Backbone as JSON Lines, residues from 0, in Angstrom:
{"i":0,"aa":"M","n":[240.7,55.43,139.96],"ca":[242.3,55.3,140.66],"c":[242.74,55.13,139.16]}
{"i":1,"aa":"A","n":[243.8,55.62,139.38],"ca":[244.88,55.86,138.52],"c":[245.95,54.45,138.25]}
{"i":2,"aa":"A","n":[246.43,53.83,136.98],"ca":[247.27,52.75,137.04],"c":[248.19,52.81,137.18]}
{"i":3,"aa":"R","n":[248.54,52.18,138.11],"ca":[250.17,51.62,138.55],"c":[250.76,50.82,137.73]}
{"i":4,"aa":"Y","n":[252.21,51.45,137.46],"ca":[252.84,51.27,136.45],"c":[254.01,49.86,137.08]}
{"i":5,"aa":"A","n":[254.19,49.3,136.63],"ca":[255.49,48.17,137.62],"c":[256.15,47.79,136.14]}
{"i":6,"aa":"G","n":[257.39,48.22,135.95],"ca":[258.21,47.42,135.16],"c":[258.08,45.96,135.02]}
{"i":7,"aa":"L","n":[258.26,45.4,133.77],"ca":[257.65,43.95,133.83],"c":[258.83,43.74,132.91]}
{"i":8,"aa":"T","n":[259.81,42.26,134.22],"ca":[260.66,41.64,133.53],"c":[260.66,40.61,132.08]}
{"i":9,"aa":"T","n":[261.6,40.67,131.37],"ca":[261.68,40.41,129.81],"c":[262.61,39.77,128.92]}
{"i":10,"aa":"V","n":[262.42,39.38,128.58],"ca":[263.77,39.06,127.35],"c":[264.27,39.48,126.56]}
{"i":11,"aa":"R","n":[264.89,39.77,126.56],"ca":[265.84,40.94,125.21],"c":[266.25,39.68,123.61]}
{"i":12,"aa":"Q","n":[265.28,39.83,122.79],"ca":[265.81,39.03,121.87],"c":[266.44,39.59,120.47]}
{"i":13,"aa":"P","n":[267.48,39.27,120.07],"ca":[267.98,40.21,118.5],"c":[266.98,40.21,117.37]}
{"i":14,"aa":"M","n":[266.13,40.67,117.61],"ca":[265.01,40.59,116.68],"c":[265.29,40.83,114.78]}
{"i":15,"aa":"R","n":[266.53,42.09,114.96],"ca":[266.62,41.8,113.28],"c":[267.48,40.71,113.04]}
{"i":16,"aa":"E","n":[268.3,40.44,113.82],"ca":[268.86,39.5,113.36],"c":[268.48,37.98,112.66]}
{"i":17,"aa":"L","n":[267.34,38.31,114.17],"ca":[266.73,36.53,114.04],"c":[266.08,36.55,112.53]}
{"i":18,"aa":"G","n":[264.74,37.74,112.32],"ca":[264.33,37.9,110.73],"c":[265.28,37.72,109.51]}
{"i":19,"aa":"A","n":[266.56,38.34,109.86],"ca":[267.55,38.46,108.6],"c":[268.11,36.61,108.64]}
{"i":20,"aa":"R","n":[268.18,36.48,109.31],"ca":[268.78,35.06,109.51],"c":[267.16,33.69,109.09]}
{"i":21,"aa":"A","n":[266.39,34.05,109.25],"ca":[265.01,33.39,109.04],"c":[264.69,33.58,107.77]}
{"i":22,"aa":"A","n":[265.18,35.05,107.07],"ca":[265.22,34.97,105.52],"c":[266.16,34.35,104.92]}
{"i":23,"aa":"W","n":[267.77,34.0,105.31],"ca":[268.36,33.75,105.05],"c":[268.22,31.91,104.69]}
{"i":24,"aa":"L","n":[267.42,31.55,105.48],"ca":[267.87,29.78,106.09],"c":[266.44,29.87,105.07]}
{"i":25,"aa":"L","n":[265.23,30.52,104.85],"ca":[264.39,30.22,103.78],"c":[265.22,30.07,102.24]}
{"i":26,"aa":"D","n":[265.88,31.43,102.21],"ca":[266.26,31.05,100.75],"c":[266.84,29.82,100.58]}
{"i":27,"aa":"E","n":[268.1,29.22,101.63],"ca":[268.63,27.8,101.72],"c":[268.06,27.24,100.81]}
{"i":28,"aa":"R","n":[266.76,26.99,101.87],"ca":[265.75,25.92,101.78],"c":[265.29,25.94,100.2]}
{"i":29,"aa":"I","n":[264.36,26.67,100.07],"ca":[264.2,26.84,98.82],"c":[265.57,26.89,97.37]}
{"i":30,"aa":"Q","n":[266.59,27.11,97.53],"ca":[267.55,26.83,96.79],"c":[268.02,25.47,96.48]}
{"i":31,"aa":"G","n":[267.18,24.68,97.89],"ca":[267.91,23.26,98.39],"c":[269.33,23.25,98.76]}
{"i":32,"aa":"R","n":[269.79,23.84,99.23],"ca":[270.76,23.89,100.16],"c":[270.78,22.94,101.23]}
{"i":33,"aa":"T","n":[271.56,22.62,102.14],"ca":[271.03,22.01,103.53],"c":[271.42,23.06,104.18]}
{"i":34,"aa":"T","n":[270.13,23.31,105.29],"ca":[270.61,24.36,106.63],"c":[270.23,23.33,107.79]}
{"i":35,"aa":"P","n":[271.45,24.29,108.53],"ca":[270.99,23.65,110.53],"c":[269.76,23.06,110.71]}
{"i":36,"aa":"E","n":[269.8,22.21,111.16],"ca":[268.45,22.2,111.64],"c":[268.09,22.95,113.11]}
{"i":37,"aa":"H","n":[269.24,23.42,113.96],"ca":[268.88,24.48,115.11],"c":[270.05,25.03,115.54]}
{"i":38,"aa":"E","n":[269.67,26.25,115.69],"ca":[270.44,27.3,116.27],"c":[269.92,28.11,117.15]}
{"i":39,"aa":"V","n":[271.25,28.44,117.77],"ca":[271.01,29.37,119.2],"c":[271.19,30.89,119.08]}
{"i":40,"aa":"L","n":[270.07,31.79,119.23],"ca":[271.28,33.17,118.92],"c":[270.53,34.09,120.05]}
{"i":41,"aa":"P","n":[271.71,35.0,120.8],"ca":[271.95,35.51,122.12],"c":[270.42,36.06,122.45]}
{"i":42,"aa":"A","n":[270.45,36.03,123.57],"ca":[269.06,36.65,124.41],"c":[269.83,36.87,125.76]}
{"i":43,"aa":"H","n":[269.17,38.34,126.52],"ca":[269.51,38.67,127.6],"c":[268.34,39.05,128.62]}
{"i":44,"aa":"L","n":[268.33,38.68,129.64],"ca":[267.15,38.98,130.9],"c":[267.69,40.21,131.16]}
{"i":45,"aa":"V","n":[266.42,41.08,131.3],"ca":[266.07,42.11,130.96],"c":[265.4,42.25,133.1]}
{"i":46,"aa":"V","n":[266.39,42.4,133.81],"ca":[265.36,42.35,134.92],"c":[264.52,43.51,135.89]}
{"i":47,"aa":"R","n":[263.45,43.69,136.1],"ca":[263.09,45.07,136.32],"c":[262.33,44.65,137.32]}
{"i":48,"aa":"Q","n":[260.65,45.79,137.77],"ca":[260.5,45.94,139.18],"c":[259.0,44.36,139.21]}
{"i":49,"aa":"S","n":[259.37,43.69,138.0],"ca":[258.18,42.62,138.33],"c":[258.74,41.41,139.13]}
{"i":50,"aa":"T","n":[260.45,41.53,139.38],"ca":[261.54,40.15,139.89],"c":[261.83,40.77,141.04]}
{"i":51,"aa":"T","n":[261.4,40.06,142.46],"ca":[261.91,40.54,143.16],"c":[262.98,38.84,143.9]}
{"i":52,"aa":"R","n":[263.57,39.39,144.86],"ca":[264.79,38.46,145.54],"c":[263.57,37.61,146.19]}
{"i":53,"aa":"S","n":[263.69,36.46,146.15],"ca":[262.56,35.23,147.16],"c":[263.65,35.24,148.37]}
{"i":54,"aa":"S","n":[262.82,35.15,149.53],"ca":[263.03,35.54,151.2],"c":[263.77,34.13,151.33]}
{"i":55,"aa":"T","n":[263.31,33.16,150.47],"ca":[263.83,31.53,151.08],"c":[264.33,30.69,149.88]}
{"i":56,"aa":"T","n":[265.03,29.81,150.1],"ca":[265.73,29.0,149.07],"c":[264.62,27.87,148.58]}
{"i":57,"aa":"R","n":[265.25,27.24,147.5],"ca":[264.15,26.01,147.7],"c":[264.05,24.91,148.58]}
{"i":58,"aa":"E","n":[264.99,24.73,148.9],"ca":[264.69,24.27,150.19],"c":[263.6,24.52,151.44]}
{"i":59,"aa":"G","n":[263.96,25.95,151.41],"ca":[262.92,26.09,152.66],"c":[263.13,27.0,153.39]}
{"i":60,"aa":"T","n":[264.59,27.24,153.23],"ca":[265.42,27.55,154.41],"c":[265.97,29.25,154.41]}
{"i":61,"aa":"P","n":[265.59,30.45,154.55],"ca":[266.17,32.04,154.49],"c":[267.01,31.69,153.63]}
{"i":62,"aa":"A","n":[267.21,32.97,152.61],"ca":[268.28,33.18,151.68],"c":[269.5,34.3,152.32]}
């Protein structure tokens, strides 16, 4: 029996920017300079076939 492919919904993250920022922050720490405690980089939801619209709402009523 052949395997079926279903596109998986994922979160796209800016990996190159994430790596560059991590390296810069590490260098800042090594040099003894202060760095931010928390940073947020953009992420994007990539909806594919593994995500379907629910036929009911949280309250159990039809959507």
